N, C-alpha and C positions, 0 to 999 in steps of 0.2 A: 377580804373586803371587796364588795362590789361597788361599781360607780354608777351614779345617776347624773343626768344633766339638769342643772338648775336654771332653766331658760324656757321661754315660750317663743323664742325666735326660730321660725321654721328653717331659715337658711343655715343658721348655726347647727340646728339638729340634723339637717341633711349632711353637713360636713362631718359631724361627729359619728353619725350612724354609718358613714362610709368606711370608717377605719377603726373606731374606738369601740371596745366591748361594753357599750352602755347597756345597763339593765333596765333603765326606765327614765322617766322625766318627772320633775317636780315643778310645781308652780305655786305662786302666792299672789296676792293683789298687787304687790309692788312690781313683780315680774310682768304681770299682765299690763299694768299701767305703762311700763317701759315700751311696750309695743304700740300703745295708743290706739288699740282696737278693742271692741267689745268682746266679751266672752262668747257670745253667739257666733262670732266669726272665728275666734282663735281655737276654741275647744274642739270643733269638728276636725280642724287641721291637725291638732295635737293627737287626737284619737287615731287619725289615719296614719300619721307618720310613726306613731309609737307602736302600732300593731298589737302584738301580744305581750309587749313589755309592760312594766308597771307604769301607771299614770296616777300621780298624786295631785289631787285638785283641792285647793283650800276653799272651805265654806266661808262666806262673808257674813252670814247671819249671826246675831248676838245671843239669841235665845235658843235653848236646847231644842225645843220643838221645831223651830224654824231651821236649825241646822239639819235636823233629821229630814224635814220636808225637802230642803234644798238638795241634800245628798241623794235622796231617792229620785228626785226630779231629774238630776243629771243622769243617773243610772238608767232610768226608764226612757228618757228622751233620746239617748244616744246608744241604747242597747249595750251598755258597758257590762263587762264580765268580772271575773275574779282578779283581773289585773288592775282594777280600779280601787283607789284608796281615797277616802274622804279625809282631808286634812282638817283637824279640829284643834283649835288653840286650847291650852290648859287653863282655862278660866273655870269658874264654878259651873257655868252653863255648859261649857265644853265637857267637863267631867261627867255631867249628867247625861249628855248626849251620847257619849261613847258606848256604854253598854246597850243603850236602845238601838243604836246603829248595828252593833254586833248581833243583837237578837233578830234584826231584820236582814241579816246576811250581807251587810256592807262592811268592807274592810276599813280600818281606821288607822290613820297616822296622826299621832299627837304632836302638835307643833308649838313653837314659841316657848321652848323649854330652856330654863336657865339654871335649874338646880337638880341635884340628884333626887330629891324628894318629889319634885314635880313629875319626873320621869317614872319613879316607882309607883306613884298614885295612878298615873295614866296606864301603866302596865297592868296594875290591879283592876283598873276599870275596863280592861279588855283590848287596849291598843295593840295593833299588830306591829307598829313601828313607833318609836319615840325619837323626836328630832331636836337634839340640843343644839343651840346656836353658839358656835365656837368663837368667831371673831367679835361678836357683839359683847360677849363676856370679857374677852381680852381688852376691849376698848374701855371698860369700866374698872380696869385693874383687878379683875377676877381672873380665874385660870380655866379657860374653856377646855383645854386638853385634859386637865385633871378631872373636871366634871364629867367629861365623856368616859374617862377611865373608871370613875366611881360608878357610873350607870352600868357600864359593861359588867363590872364586878358584881353589882347587886343582882343583875339579871341571871348571871351564872350561879350565884350563891343560892338564890331562891328558885331556880329552875323555871323561870318564867318564859312563856312562849312569845317573846317580844324581841324585835330586832332594834338595834341602835342605828339610826340614820343621821349621822353627824351633818350639820349644815352650817352655813355662814362662814365662808373662807375668804381670806384676802391674800394668802400666800400658799405656795406649794408645800412649804415646810409644815404648815398647819395640817394639811391633808396627810402628809407623811406621818406626823406625830399621832394623829387619831388612828391611823392604820396600825401603828405600833402599840396603841392602847387596846387594840382588839375590836374597834368599831366594826360592826357587821357591814355597814354601807356608808357612803359619803355622797352627798349631792353637791355638785361643783359647777361653777359657771364655765362657760365656753372658754373664756380667756385663761382661767387657771388650768383647765384640762389641757389646753394647748401647751402651756408651759410645762405641765407635769410630764407629758409624754416625750418632750424634746430635750436635747442637750447639745451644745455646740461641738463637743468632742465626738458625738455620734455623727454629726454632719461632716466633720473633718475626716473621720474614719472612712465613711462611705466614699468621699472624694479620693482618698488614698487608694481604696480598693479598686475604684474605677480606673484610676491612673495605672496602677500596677497590673491590672488585668488586660490592658490594651494590647491587642494582637495575640493574646494567649487563649482566650475563651473562644475557641473556634468550632464548637459543637453546635450544630443548628437545632433550633427548637421552635 
């Protein structure tokens, strides 16, 4: 499973790219709103810091033809390449837009997925990634991890060329469990990524190593 950063905060991304093997960045209107800055300011910064990593940008238009125009406009305006993915919600208009975007050479990430069938339809419509929301399902007494597992199983069963990009996490355990379900990727907030990579016993072990090595590691480098 690969990791993506679910944030538009440039300082958070700088910290993550310093040490974490992040394969890309995902955004949505809520993430953009958290920065309280317009897309015209945030998007160029995201493009610069992301480099050749994946950049998933959500369309805000509600009609299929407008989604297509919006996705094309971003691509042309900023010279985006194959690492650019237009995030399209799995509405009726979204499903209509997906094959049109694919025909125009734009990658598609289907988002706001809550069922296995929504993901399967999106995959059939040409989506490169499907993004099921884990924690939001858990919050309504559904089973987000199980839904991710069912989607992974379907994609394998039918030989579809679509990746599962699990999203919406509130705990490290949720990330752990989708990885065990075979999710191809997970997009995770800065806070959860920081918790995920650390453990107090690791910090204690490093302290013990440093104490035990004192005066013994005498080779210059």
